[in-house]
N, C-alpha and C positions, 0 to 999 in steps of 0.2 A: 507465349507469354509470359510477362514477368511476376517473379516471385518475390513476395511481400512476407513477412514476418508482424505480429500482433505485439508488439514491442511495450514494455513498462520499466522502469527504473523503481525499486522495490526496498523495505527493509522487511526481513524474518524475524519470528522471533525465537528465542532459546525456545526447549521444549518446556521451562519452568513457565516460563510470561505465554506462551501457545494454551499450558493448562491452566493459568490465572483465568486465561481471556475464555476457555469455553466451559469451564466452572461458573464464571459470571453468565454467559448465556444460557447454561442449564437453568439457571434461578428465575429469565423470564418467564413468562405466559405468552403463549404464540400460539396466532391462530393456525387455523387449521388452511393446509396451502403453505405455512411460510416454508422456503426455502434453506435452512442454514449454512452457512459456509465450513464446508469440510475443514476442519484441524490443520491438515497441510496447505491448504490455500488461506489461512489467516496470514497478512500481511499489513504494511501500512505503503502508499502508492509516494513516491518523491516525484516521480512525474509520469504521466502516460504517454506514450509516443505514438501510438494507433499503428496503422498498415507502414513499414521503412520497408524499402525495397535493399533485397539482399545483400545486392552489392556497396551499399551504404552500413552496412552492419560493422564491418572491419574499421573502417574511419573513424566511427562513432566508438568502438571498443580502444584503439588507439588514444582518441581525445579526453576522456572519461577521469577525472582522478583517480589517483591508486586509493586514495583513501583520506577519513576525516578522522576528528577528533572519539566520534562517539558521544552521549550525552544520557540525561534521563528523560522520558518523556511520560509524565501522567496523562493516561486514558481515564479522566475524570467526568465527562460528559456523555449520557444518552441519546439518542436521539432515531427518530423513526420518520424520514421523509413523508413527506405527500404520496409522492410515488410508488411508497413501501420501501425502500432499502433502510434498514436498519442497522446501526453504526455506536459504536465505543471512540470518541474523541475527545481529544485533547483540549482544554479550553485555552491553554495559553501552547504557544511555539516555540519552544528553549531557543536561543540566539545561533547555539551550534547547529540546530537541525535547520533552522532560517538559513543560515550561511550556508550548508551545503544544496541546501534546494534552490537557493540564489547561483550559486560556482555552474550546477549543474547546468540551472537555464541559461546560463551564458553561454555553457558549451554547444547546447542543443539549438543556441541562434545559429551560434558561428557556424553550425553544418547545416542552419535552414530546414531543422524538424521543427515540431509543432512545442511551445511551450502554453500552457494551462493560462488564461489571463486572470484569472478570480483570486481572489485569496489563497492561500496555503495555508488549507484544512488538515491535519494530520490525522487519519483515522483507520480503522479495523472494522472492515465488512462484517455483521455478525447474520445476517439473511438478506433475503432478496421475499418478495411478496410478502412483508410483513406488516402489512395494514392492519393497525389495532395493536400489534404488540406492548407488552407492559412492562416497563425496566421495574424492579424492585428497586427499596434504595439499594446503594451498594459504596463499598468500598475503591476508590479509584484502582485500576493496576497500574502498577509503577513498571515500567520498562526501560532497563540500562539499554540506550541503545548502542550495542557493539561498532566500532568503527570500522564497518563494513557495508556493504550495499552492494546489489545485486541486477545486472542487467540482466531480464526473463522475458520469456515467449509465454503468450496466451496460446495454449496448442488450440483449433478448429472444435466448433463444436462442445465447449467446455470441458475439453479434454486436460484439462488445468494447466498448469504454467510449467516451463522446463528451464530452471538458470542458462542463462548464453554466456556468463562470466560473471565471477565473483570479484570487486575491491575492496581492497582491507587485507 
């Protein structure tokens, strides 16, 4: 049987930004049964790759750009989807982040890996099964994105995320 890993490219917040996001989430009114995201799992996904054969991971690692310049991301909107996914998202995608997203998409396409076709909406997932969650009025979370990103593996069964390689 061929082994594959469930992979994504993402941005992880500093401890300070993670704390601001958690404090923001703590002010919400959550319905019974809402599953809040654990603080160590908070991140912004750049690209979700899905299951990638293990033998394709090293060529991917070698092809990804080493770094980018970073930028300020403002998480200034709250949304609860009809499916119960609760997010803080950026109303505007900063140009440097949009450029990184496009550069990574080009690499993925060259390697024959999947690329999402919907417009990029950077967001942090606060909870699942959150239908009916109610955010209060809030101050946007300002996140100074460092000039790095991570190729990460999602462990089976909700076991968390493991960095495969950091770039930057």
